[in-house]
C-alpha positions as a Markdown table, in Angstrom:
| # | Residue | x | y | z |
|---|---|---|---|---|
| 1 | Met | -20.3 | 78.1 | 29.0 |
| 2 | Asp | -19.9 | 79.4 | 32.1 |
| 3 | Gly | -19.6 | 76.6 | 35.5 |
| 4 | Ile | -17.9 | 76.3 | 39.0 |
| 5 | Tyr | -14.1 | 76.2 | 39.0 |
| 6 | Glu | -13.1 | 74.6 | 42.5 |
| 7 | His | -9.4 | 73.5 | 43.6 |
| 8 | Met | -8.1 | 72.0 | 47.4 |
| 9 | Thr | -4.7 | 73.0 | 48.7 |
| 10 | Arg | -3.9 | 72.6 | 52.2 |
| 11 | Asp | -7.9 | 72.5 | 53.1 |
| 12 | Ile | -8.8 | 75.8 | 51.8 |
| 13 | Leu | -10.9 | 75.3 | 48.7 |
| 14 | Val | -11.1 | 78.0 | 46.1 |
| 15 | Ala | -14.5 | 78.0 | 44.3 |
| 16 | Val | -14.6 | 80.3 | 41.1 |
| 17 | Glu | -18.0 | 81.3 | 39.3 |
| 18 | Pro | -17.2 | 83.4 | 36.3 |
| 19 | Val | -20.0 | 85.3 | 34.4 |
| 20 | Phe | -19.4 | 87.6 | 31.2 |
| 21 | Leu | -21.4 | 91.1 | 31.8 |
| 22 | Glu | -22.8 | 91.8 | 28.3 |
| 23 | Glu | -24.0 | 94.8 | 29.5 |
| 24 | Glu | -20.6 | 96.3 | 30.4 |
| 25 | Ser | -19.2 | 94.8 | 27.3 |
| 26 | Asn | -18.5 | 96.4 | 23.8 |
| 27 | Pro | -17.2 | 94.1 | 21.4 |
| 28 | Asp | -17.3 | 96.7 | 18.4 |
| 29 | Glu | -14.2 | 98.4 | 20.8 |
| 30 | Ser | -12.9 | 94.9 | 22.0 |
| 31 | Gln | -14.0 | 95.3 | 25.2 |
| 32 | Phe | -15.3 | 92.0 | 26.8 |
| 33 | Val | -16.0 | 92.4 | 30.5 |
| 34 | Trp | -16.4 | 89.3 | 33.2 |
| 35 | Ala | -17.4 | 89.6 | 36.3 |
| 36 | Tyr | -16.5 | 86.0 | 38.9 |
| 37 | Thr | -17.5 | 85.4 | 42.9 |
| 38 | Ile | -14.6 | 83.4 | 44.2 |
| 39 | Ala | -16.1 | 81.2 | 47.6 |
| 40 | Ile | -12.8 | 80.6 | 49.9 |
| 41 | Glu | -13.2 | 78.0 | 52.5 |
| 42 | Asn | -11.6 | 76.9 | 55.6 |
| 43 | Leu | -12.3 | 73.5 | 55.6 |
| 44 | Gly | -9.1 | 72.1 | 57.7 |
| 45 | Glu | -8.0 | 72.5 | 61.5 |
| 46 | Glu | -5.7 | 76.1 | 61.7 |
| 47 | Thr | -7.1 | 79.6 | 61.2 |
| 48 | Val | -5.3 | 81.5 | 58.2 |
| 49 | Gln | -4.7 | 84.7 | 56.7 |
| 50 | Leu | -5.3 | 85.5 | 53.5 |
| 51 | Arg | -2.0 | 87.9 | 52.3 |
| 52 | Ser | -2.2 | 88.7 | 49.1 |
| 53 | Arg | -2.7 | 87.4 | 45.7 |
| 54 | His | -1.2 | 87.0 | 41.8 |
| 55 | Trp | -3.2 | 86.3 | 38.9 |
| 56 | Gln | -2.1 | 85.1 | 35.7 |
| 57 | Ile | -4.8 | 86.4 | 32.7 |
| 58 | Thr | -4.3 | 85.7 | 29.0 |
| 59 | Asp | -5.9 | 86.8 | 26.5 |
| 60 | Ser | -7.5 | 84.5 | 23.3 |
| 61 | Thr | -4.0 | 86.0 | 21.0 |
| 62 | Gly | -2.1 | 84.8 | 24.8 |
| 63 | Asn | -1.1 | 87.8 | 26.2 |
| 64 | Ile | -0.3 | 87.2 | 29.9 |
| 65 | Gln | -1.1 | 89.7 | 32.4 |
| 66 | Glu | 0.6 | 89.8 | 35.7 |
| 67 | Val | -1.7 | 90.9 | 38.4 |
| 68 | Arg | -0.1 | 90.7 | 42.0 |
| 69 | Gly | -1.2 | 92.3 | 45.4 |
| 70 | Glu | -2.2 | 92.8 | 49.1 |
| 71 | Gly | -5.3 | 91.0 | 50.0 |
| 72 | Val | -8.7 | 91.1 | 47.9 |
| 73 | Val | -10.5 | 94.0 | 47.1 |
| 74 | Gly | -9.0 | 95.9 | 49.9 |
| 75 | Glu | -9.1 | 93.3 | 52.3 |
| 76 | Gln | -7.0 | 90.3 | 54.2 |
| 77 | Pro | -9.8 | 88.1 | 55.8 |
| 78 | Val | -8.9 | 86.6 | 58.4 |
| 79 | Leu | -10.4 | 82.5 | 57.8 |
| 80 | Arg | -10.8 | 79.9 | 61.2 |
| 81 | Pro | -11.9 | 76.6 | 60.3 |
| 82 | Gly | -15.1 | 75.9 | 58.3 |
| 83 | Glu | -15.8 | 79.7 | 58.2 |
| 84 | Thr | -15.8 | 81.1 | 54.2 |
| 85 | Phe | -14.9 | 84.1 | 53.1 |
| 86 | Glu | -16.6 | 85.6 | 49.8 |
| 87 | Tyr | -16.2 | 88.4 | 47.4 |
| 88 | Thr | -16.7 | 89.4 | 43.6 |
| 89 | Ser | -14.1 | 90.7 | 41.2 |
| 90 | Gly | -13.9 | 91.3 | 37.7 |
| 91 | Thr | -11.7 | 91.7 | 35.0 |
| 92 | Pro | -11.8 | 93.4 | 30.9 |
| 93 | Leu | -10.0 | 91.9 | 28.5 |
| 94 | Ser | -9.7 | 92.9 | 25.1 |
| 95 | Thr | -10.5 | 89.7 | 23.4 |
| 96 | Ala | -13.3 | 87.8 | 23.1 |
| 97 | Ser | -12.8 | 84.8 | 25.5 |
| 98 | Gly | -9.8 | 83.9 | 27.9 |
| 99 | Phe | -8.4 | 82.3 | 31.2 |
| 100 | Met | -6.9 | 82.7 | 34.4 |
| 101 | Gly | -5.3 | 81.4 | 37.2 |
| 102 | Gly | -3.2 | 82.2 | 40.2 |
| 103 | Thr | -2.6 | 81.8 | 43.9 |
| 104 | Tyr | -3.0 | 83.3 | 46.9 |
| 105 | Gln | -0.3 | 83.2 | 49.4 |
| 106 | Met | -2.0 | 82.3 | 53.1 |
| 107 | Gln | -0.3 | 82.8 | 56.6 |
| 108 | Thr | -1.1 | 80.4 | 59.7 |
| 109 | Ala | -0.9 | 81.7 | 63.0 |
| 110 | Thr | 3.0 | 80.3 | 63.9 |
| 111 | Gly | 3.5 | 82.2 | 60.4 |
| 112 | Glu | 3.7 | 79.8 | 57.8 |
| 113 | Met | 3.1 | 81.0 | 54.4 |
| 114 | Phe | 2.1 | 78.8 | 51.4 |
| 115 | Asp | 0.5 | 79.1 | 48.2 |
| 116 | Val | -3.0 | 78.2 | 47.5 |
| 117 | Val | -4.2 | 77.9 | 44.4 |
| 118 | Ile | -6.6 | 79.4 | 42.0 |
| 119 | Pro | -8.0 | 77.1 | 39.7 |
| 120 | Thr | -7.6 | 78.2 | 36.1 |
| 121 | Phe | -11.7 | 79.1 | 34.5 |
| 122 | Ser | -12.1 | 80.0 | 31.3 |
| 123 | Leu | -13.0 | 84.0 | 30.0 |
| 124 | Asp | -16.2 | 82.9 | 27.6 |
| 125 | Ser | -18.7 | 84.9 | 25.7 |
| 126 | Pro | -21.2 | 84.6 | 23.5 |
| 127 | His | -18.9 | 87.3 | 21.3 |
| 128 | Gln | -16.2 | 84.2 | 19.8 |
| 129 | Val | -15.9 | 83.1 | 16.2 |
| 130 | Tyr | -15.1 | 79.5 | 16.0 |
| 131 | Ser | -13.2 | 78.0 | 13.3 |
| 132 | Leu | -12.9 | 75.1 | 11.7 |
| 133 | His | -9.8 | 73.7 | 10.2 |
């Protein structure tokens, strides 16, 4: 069940839309791949720059993978008031479902650093096995 997940931190709206990539996945080999499109919109009155990201990716067995790095998709975008930066990335899992979320570290023009929440979103595929207890 794909959908859009949103969270606002300090007038920065982060919206995420995950999509399962059937053609890139191989369930027989325990390879499941998702793309996600993220829009970061500056609804505030100060210019900010995205400096780094921190993801926590959890598969359905509870394994957590932490990913930290500078910027997103090789960029550290500057967002002036009213501007939006959108990008698409992806993640593989060895299980048919999971979830991920995290934070972006932003910097104001005056040098102040603050974290913006990336809403936790579900990674669902049609290959999930539901058990009834």
